N, C-alpha and C positions, 0 to 999 in steps of 0.2 A: 524486584524492580518496582519502580514507581508506577502509579496508576495512570498518570497523564503524560503522554509523550507529545512530541512536536513533529508535524509534517513539514519537511523542507521542500517547498514547491520549486523545483529547479527550472520550470518553464518561465519564471519571471525574475530570476536573479542570476547573476554571473557566478561561476564556480567559487571564487574566493568569497563572495558575499554569502553563498550558501553555507560555507564552513563557518564564517563569522556569526551567522544567525544561529547555527546549532550551538555554538559556544554561548551566545547570549541567552538562548532558550534554557540551557542547563543552569546558567547563573540565576535565571528568573524562577527556577524551581521545576521546570519540565524535566522528565526523566526519559531518555531514549529518543532516537531520531529515526523517522521513517522518511526516506529520501525518494522522491518520485523518479521512476524510470521511464523516460520518454525519448523518442528520436526526433519528434517534432513537438512544438507547443500547440496547445489547443487553438490558440488564436495568433495570427501574425503579430499583433500588437504586444503580446507577452514577451516574445523576442528571444527566448533562450531554450536550449535543450542539451546540456552537457552530458557526457557519459557518466552514468550513475556510479559505476565502479570506481572511477577515478575520484569522484567527489567523496564517496564513502571512505576510500583510503586516506584522503586528507582529513576529513572530518574526524575519523577515529583517532588520529594523532593529537587532536586538540580538545577532545571531550573524554568523559569517563563513563558515560552511560552506554547502554546497548544501542545497536544500530543495524539497519538493513534496508534493502531496496523496497520500494513500494510502487508497483509490484512488478517483479521480474517476470518475463514471459518466455518460457522455454519453447524452442522449436521453430521460431520464425527467423528473427535476427540472430538468435544465439541457440546453438544446439544445447540440449540439456546437459551433456557432459562438460561443455565449456563453461556453462553457468555454474555447475557444481564445482569445477576447479576454481573459479573466481571466489565462490563462497567459502570453500575450504581454506583457501589462502588467507582471506581476511580473518577467518576464525583462528587460524594458526598464529597470525600476527597479534590478535587481540583475544586471548582466551576468555571464553565465557561471555563475550559481549556481542557477538554477531548472530543475527537470525536471518532466515531467508523466507520471504513471502513471494508466492508465485500466483499468477492468474492466467486465464485463458486468452487475455490480450484484446487489443482493439486495432483495427486496420490503420488508424492514424500513425502509429509507431511501428507496427509489425509488417505492414504490406509494402514498406519502402524497398524491400529486396525483390519485389515482384513475385510472380508465381501465383498459384491458386490460393484464394482466400476462402477458407471453408466457412460454412454456416455454423451457427452457435453450437448445436449439438456435437458436431465434429470437433470444434475447438475445445470443448469441455473434455471429450474423450482423449484428445491429444494431451491436454493438461494432466490428466490423471495417469496416463501412460508415462509422461515425463516425470511426474512425482515418483512413480514406481522406479524408474531408471535412476533418478538422483539418489533416492534412499538406498537402493541396492549398491550403487557405486560408493556412496559414503560408507555403508556397513562393511563391504568387502575391503575397501581401501584401509579403513581403520584397523581391520584385522590382518592387514598385510597380504591380502589375497587379490588375485585378478578376478575380473567378472566380465561376462559378455551379455549382450541383451539383443533380442530380436523381437520387435513388436510390430504392430500394425502401422505405426507411424515413425518409429525411430529404431535405428540400428546402432550397436556399439560393439566393435571388435574387442577381443580379449585384451583387457588393460586394467589399470588401476590409477588412482590419484596418488602421486608419490609424495606430495606435501599435504599432510593431514593434521588437524588439531587433535588434542587429546580427547576432546568431547565434540562430536559432530554438531553442526548447526541444526536447530529445529527448522522444519519445513512447514510453513503455514500456507493454507490455500485461501486466497482472497476472492470473495464472491458476495453478491447481493441476493443470490437465489437460494431457496430452501432445498431444491433437489441437489444442487452442487454442494451445499453445506452438509447435507447428509452423507454424500460421498466423501467429503473432506473428513468427517468424523471417523469414517472407516479407514481412510488411506493416509491421511496427513497427521502431523504432530499437533496442529492447532488450526484456528480459524481467525481470519481477518475479515470482518463484515465491512463492506464498502458501499457507500451511496444508498443506505437503507433508511427510510423513515422509521419511526418508533415501532409501529405495528409489524412492519416487515422484519425489523431487527429482532423482535420477540420470536417470530416464526423461524428465522434463520438460526438463532442459537438453540432453539428447541430441536430442530432437525439435526443440527450438528451433534447434540448430545445423544439423540437416538442412534445416529450412525455409529458413534463411538461405542455405545453400549452393545450394539448388535455384534461387534467383533470382540467383545470382552474387554474393552478399554474403559478406564474410569474418566469420564469427561471432566470431573472436578479438578483433576490434576493437569488438564491440557489448557494451553493458552487460548483464551477467547477474547480477542481484541476487536476494536471497532475504529474505523477511520471516519471522523466527523468533520464535515465542512461547516464553517461558520463565517459570518461577515460581521466583524466588529470594527467600529470606527468611533471617533470622539463625538459624533452626532448621528442621529437616526438617518438624516438625509445623506450623509457621507457613507454610511454603512450600506444603504440601498444603492447609491450611485456606484460604489466599487463592485458590488455584486453584479450589477448590470454590465459594467465595463469588463470585468475580469472573469466572471463566472456565469455568463449567460447559458452555458450548457446545463447548469443546474435547473433551468426552467424548461428544458426540452424533454417533453414527456414521451419519449420513444427511445428505443435501444440505440446507443451511439456507436456500437462496435464496428459498424460497416462504414463509418465516415472516414475518408482517406486523406483529406487535405485541410490544413488550417484555413486556407482561403475559402473553401466550401463552407466550413463551419462559421466563418465570419459572415457569409451571406445569410445563412439561416439565423444567426444571432441578431441580425437587424430586425427580425420579426418579433423578438422578445420584448414584452411590456413589463413594467414593474409588477403588475398584479400576477403575472405568470410565475413569479418567484415565491408567492405566498405559500407557506407550508412546506417549501422545499428545503429550507435551511434556516437556522435562526439568524435574523438580521436585526441587530440592535446595538445601541451604544451602552446599554445597561448591563453591567457585569453579572447581575443576578439572573438575567435571562439566560445567559450562556452557562452560568454555574448550574442552574436548574436543568438545562438541557443535557449537560454532561452527566449530572447525577442520575437522571432518568435511565440512561444506558448502563451506568454502573449498577443501579438497582435491579436491572433486568438480569444481571449475572455476568455482564462483560467485566473482566478483571482489569481491562486497560482500554483507554481511549486515546487515540492519537488525533490531535486537533490541527486542522488546516484552516487558517484564516485566508479568505480568498482574495483579499486586497493586496496592495503594495506597501501598506503601512506596517511593515514587519516589526521593526524595533518598538514602535509604540504599542502594538498588539502584545508583544512579549512582556513589556514592562507592565501594562495594565493587567494582563492575566496573572502575572506573577504576584502582583500586589493585591488584586481584588477578587480573583477567582480560585486559583490553586489552593490557597490556605484553607478554604472552607470546604474542600472536597475530601 
């Protein structure tokens, strides 16, 4: 697979445009699509939040690279077994092309069904129990066997997935924390580092490798991917303006997992100043700035970077990166 993938940000485009942009990204030289899984947009002004599985199904019919949700959350809106069924079906439709990334989730999209919203440590424990359930369900179903599961957070009666691909999807854990990354190395098939500055990214990949080695796995052969936010526009002023308008959460120096409403986030965003974004993501019109930032993470040992441009200038971004950035990576 190629080293640079594209993040399709579904909170700011309608479903058909999301598919069209994935096609344009592939033509520009990006390889692979990571499609955001949200029930609500981060800001009301962004305006969209389509079902990620429907978008993935359409996108896969019009592209040839690999694809997956970024990042699915098992256990709140969707039981892990239902998530595994969706993933297995896509993998059966598109052999060798589908991957599954999962995370502990954020209240914005997961609390919409009501009920108790746990604190971060419990969310992480739920995540890894769900990973265990999904992987057991995949393995048993692929072998034609039933499985049951009884955990602290999830139950599964004796059953199997009746539609399975020849090769089950890889399950990657998405995180920005070193403790969770280490657990991912032990329990998951790979890592997707999300929202991490350079120093944190180095720590996260190191802990992932340690976790894998502790259980006898070779981290060199495991996917180590990174989700990178950037703000590119044709001028420096436009790049800064779109980051402030569309990605003020990038300046919020606190955990966002408990924020529940786009309207609430909009109120907090009004406090964000341009200087608050300094050092949080590359903001520039210069392709070399973005190329160098991506290369830094590749040099750390990440074998793949999925790039998310935070603005609405999607086609211009894809054309510019395809011409001026990707060829030199």
